[in-house]
C-alpha positions as semicolon CSV with decimal commas, in nm:
position;residue;x (nm);y (nm);z (nm)
1;X;1,104;-9,975;2,075
2;X;1,133;-9,644;1,910
3;X;0,861;-9,527;1,649
4;X;1,110;-9,366;1,429
5;X;1,417;-9,341;1,280
6;X;1,704;-9,565;1,430
7;X;1,990;-9,488;1,184
8;X;2,237;-9,457;1,412
9;X;2,228;-9,821;1,464
10;X;2,194;-9,935;1,144
11;X;2,439;-10,014;0,862
12;X;2,341;-9,773;0,626
13;X;2,519;-9,542;0,873
14;X;2,920;-9,622;0,895
15;X;3,156;-9,431;1,141
16;X;2,956;-9,080;1,165
17;X;2,715;-8,911;0,938
18;X;2,981;-8,737;0,733
19;X;3,045;-9,100;0,605
20;X;2,682;-9,217;0,556
21;X;2,606;-8,907;0,289
22;X;2,946;-8,981;0,127
23;X;2,835;-9,350;0,099
24;X;2,470;-9,371;0,059
25;X;2,468;-9,278;-0,330
26;X;2,703;-9,545;-0,393
27;X;2,505;-9,840;-0,220
28;X;2,093;-9,697;-0,344
29;X;2,065;-9,675;-0,736
30;X;1,891;-9,365;-0,851
31;X;1,944;-9,226;-0,493
32;X;1,996;-8,861;-0,640
33;X;1,633;-8,976;-0,827
34;X;1,449;-9,068;-0,577
35;X;1,470;-8,712;-0,415
36;X;1,419;-8,509;-0,801
37;X;1,113;-8,741;-0,849
38;X;1,009;-8,626;-0,473
39;X;1,068;-8,289;-0,509
40;X;0,824;-8,277;-0,827
41;X;0,579;-8,460;-0,636
42;X;0,547;-8,219;-0,362
43;X;0,623;-7,900;-0,563
44;X;0,310;-8,007;-0,783
45;X;0,081;-8,047;-0,436
46;X;0,205;-7,794;-0,299
47;X;0,340;-7,476;-0,568
48;X;0,026;-7,242;-0,520
49;X;0,057;-7,250;-0,141
50;X;0,176;-6,921;0,022
51;X;0,509;-7,034;0,260
52;X;0,411;-7,376;0,311
53;X;0,548;-7,643;0,589
54;X;0,648;-7,952;0,581
55;X;0,729;-8,234;0,827
56;X;1,020;-8,421;0,752
57;X;1,074;-8,757;0,968
58;X;1,354;-8,908;0,931
59;X;1,583;-8,567;0,861
60;X;1,925;-8,685;0,979
61;X;2,177;-8,622;0,710
62;X;1,960;-8,340;0,554
63;X;1,917;-8,445;0,214
64;X;1,566;-8,388;0,201
65;X;1,560;-8,039;0,354
66;X;1,888;-7,988;0,130
67;X;1,671;-8,077;-0,212
68;X;1,366;-7,907;-0,093
69;X;1,482;-7,581;0,064
70;X;1,716;-7,511;-0,193
71;X;1,491;-7,498;-0,490
72;X;1,190;-7,325;-0,298
73;X;1,335;-7,037;-0,071
74;X;0,965;-7,018;0,088
75;X;0,914;-7,355;0,233
76;X;1,043;-7,399;0,535
77;X;1,086;-7,697;0,812
78;X;1,087;-7,919;1,082
79;X;1,323;-8,172;1,101
80;X;1,287;-8,515;1,349
81;X;1,541;-8,782;1,381
82;X;1,632;-8,980;1,693
83;X;2,041;-9,008;1,596
84;X;2,230;-8,700;1,737
85;X;2,470;-8,765;1,528
86;X;2,316;-8,739;1,157
87;X;2,138;-8,437;1,273
88;X;2,480;-8,306;1,379
89;X;2,564;-8,375;0,958
90;X;2,225;-8,233;0,894
91;X;2,291;-7,881;1,089
92;X;2,607;-7,829;0,952
93;X;2,522;-7,926;0,590
94;X;2,183;-7,748;0,610
95;X;2,445;-7,417;0,772
96;X;2,701;-7,441;0,488
97;X;2,360;-7,402;0,224
98;X;2,240;-7,087;0,406
99;X;1,897;-7,309;0,498
100;X;1,922;-7,283;0,897
101;X;1,680;-6,966;0,912
102;X;1,375;-7,201;0,751
103;X;1,449;-7,497;0,971
104;X;1,384;-7,692;1,311
105;X;1,558;-7,978;1,387
106;X;1,439;-8,226;1,645
107;X;1,657;-8,469;1,856
108;X;1,256;-8,678;1,927
109;X;1,086;-8,963;1,791
110;X;0,733;-8,860;1,591
111;X;0,499;-9,003;1,840
112;X;0,608;-8,810;2,133
113;X;0,702;-8,512;1,954
114;X;0,494;-8,198;2,158
115;X;0,357;-7,974;1,834
116;X;0,017;-7,901;1,710
117;X;0,119;-7,747;1,437
118;X;-0,090;-7,881;1,116
119;X;0,185;-7,930;0,808
120;X;0,105;-7,901;0,457
121;X;0,370;-8,194;0,329
122;X;0,551;-8,441;0,476
123;X;0,863;-8,699;0,373
124;X;0,988;-9,037;0,542
125;X;1,227;-9,118;0,304
126;X;1,459;-9,438;0,391
127;X;1,280;-9,501;0,749
128;X;1,006;-9,684;0,803
129;X;1,214;-10,047;0,724
130;X;1,375;-9,978;1,007
131;X;1,094;-10,013;1,271
132;X;1,040;-10,348;1,373
133;X;0,662;-10,532;1,289
134;X;0,351;-10,410;1,128
135;X;0,226;-10,235;1,502
136;X;0,522;-10,025;1,522
137;X;0,524;-9,884;1,115
138;X;0,138;-9,812;1,156
139;X;0,198;-9,631;1,441
140;X;0,479;-9,398;1,294
141;X;0,254;-9,355;0,993
142;X;-0,062;-9,277;1,241
143;X;0,149;-9,006;1,387
144;X;0,261;-8,849;1,045
145;X;-0,090;-8,830;0,944
146;X;-0,202;-8,682;1,303
147;X;0,035;-8,379;1,186
148;X;-0,055;-8,304;0,855
149;X;-0,395;-8,113;0,704
150;X;-0,620;-8,275;0,513
151;X;-0,538;-8,349;0,199
152;X;-0,168;-8,323;0,237
153;X;0,082;-8,510;0,061
154;X;0,343;-8,735;0,174
155;X;0,646;-8,885;0,019
156;X;0,786;-9,228;0,160
157;X;1,060;-9,451;0,054
158;X;1,150;-9,815;0,220
159;X;1,338;-10,154;0,156
160;X;1,067;-10,400;0,098
161;X;1,001;-10,792;0,009
162;X;1,046;-11,077;0,173
163;X;1,364;-11,182;0,339
164;X;1,512;-11,528;0,256
165;X;1,225;-11,558;-0,079
166;X;1,344;-11,647;-0,416
167;X;1,245;-11,266;-0,505
168;X;1,445;-11,125;-0,242
169;X;1,764;-11,366;-0,335
170;X;1,773;-11,261;-0,733
171;X;1,697;-10,858;-0,623
172;X;2,035;-10,895;-0,361
173;X;2,200;-11,078;-0,590
174;X;2,194;-10,771;-0,837
175;X;2,209;-10,516;-0,529
176;X;2,557;-10,653;-0,427
177;X;2,756;-10,645;-0,735
178;X;2,594;-10,278;-0,800
179;X;2,790;-10,224;-0,485
180;X;3,072;-10,327;-0,487
181;X;3,116;-10,223;-0,842
182;X;3,085;-9,868;-0,702
183;X;3,350;-9,896;-0,417
184;X;3,154;-10,051;-0,115
185;X;3,397;-10,304;0,067
186;X;3,280;-10,670;0,093
187;X;3,228;-10,640;0,440
188;X;3,003;-10,347;0,491
189;X;2,798;-10,537;0,209
190;X;2,795;-10,876;0,432
191;X;2,697;-10,651;0,745
192;X;2,402;-10,511;0,512
193;X;2,279;-10,850;0,416
194;X;2,284;-10,972;0,779
195;X;2,106;-10,654;0,896
196;X;1,747;-10,756;0,811
197;X;1,553;-10,966;1,069
198;X;1,810;-10,753;1,335
199;X;1,825;-10,352;1,241
200;X;1,600;-10,381;0,942
201;X;1,287;-10,523;0,921
202;X;1,123;-10,493;0,587
203;X;0,775;-10,602;0,431
204;X;0,653;-10,647;0,102
205;X;0,553;-10,347;-0,107
206;X;0,197;-10,438;-0,106
207;X;0,186;-10,457;0,267
208;X;0,349;-10,127;0,323
209;X;0,078;-9,987;0,092
210;X;-0,224;-10,147;0,301
211;X;-0,041;-9,967;0,609
212;X;-0,035;-9,651;0,447
213;X;-0,396;-9,648;0,349
214;X;-0,487;-9,793;0,739
215;X;-0,299;-9,472;0,856
216;X;-0,483;-9,200;0,717
217;X;-0,393;-9,173;0,381
218;X;-0,530;-9,246;0,026
219;X;-0,442;-9,210;-0,328
220;X;-0,101;-9,421;-0,254
221;X;0,115;-9,464;-0,580
222;X;0,436;-9,564;-0,678
223;X;0,661;-9,322;-0,840
224;X;1,035;-9,491;-0,721
225;X;1,187;-9,820;-0,770
226;X;1,529;-9,966;-0,745
227;X;1,626;-10,307;-0,604
228;X;1,403;-10,361;-0,280
229;X;1,371;-10,008;-0,245
230;X;1,019;-9,844;-0,329
231;X;0,821;-9,499;-0,302
232;X;0,558;-9,370;-0,246
233;X;0,352;-9,091;-0,259
234;X;-0,008;-9,076;-0,125
235;X;-0,235;-8,748;0,068
236;X;-0,389;-8,756;0,381
237;X;-0,745;-8,840;0,369
238;X;-1,001;-8,569;0,369
239;X;-1,186;-8,546;0,686
240;X;-1,562;-8,635;0,669
């Protein structure tokens, strides 16, 4: 089981990385807002640091690095992803934006990545639900925590909930109308709907918060919500 980003096999990614980038904002309500809020939360923690370095888990496509890199010329990034196609899309976008001199992209899993640097912050956006089971999700979160300085912030978002529950069905019914109203074909919606339990494995939001704390994060607080997607900010616990 891959410990990190499995976007290459997911219904979010269609034919290639470019198509993923074009379609994802039509699928997720508030997609850009999610990254705007991520930016302001990280800025509040890092603004006074000199040349902070950020770890981006699930960097394929380049959205996080593009957003943060353009707004913060002193920040630099290490981006990880297990999808080569998505990393190629990220490299192309970041190259056009003139950001590659501050970015390292790695085709690797987080737990096996050979890096001893302690980062000032991390992001893990729309990744966690692709891991199957609490054990794999916890392992990813712990591997992120191990690469952060004490007190460093993490911004994380994921699809959450209990597939098949009444609450899940209500949210999915609304989400379906949202996607179809934004031009997503019914066939793509059905692929997405049938992905849960196959390529996507969400947990209830309360369990994700428990995993964050178990992995070594504290002051976990929610900053985003849209249908079944939740976003949190947390900080790595201080050393005792």
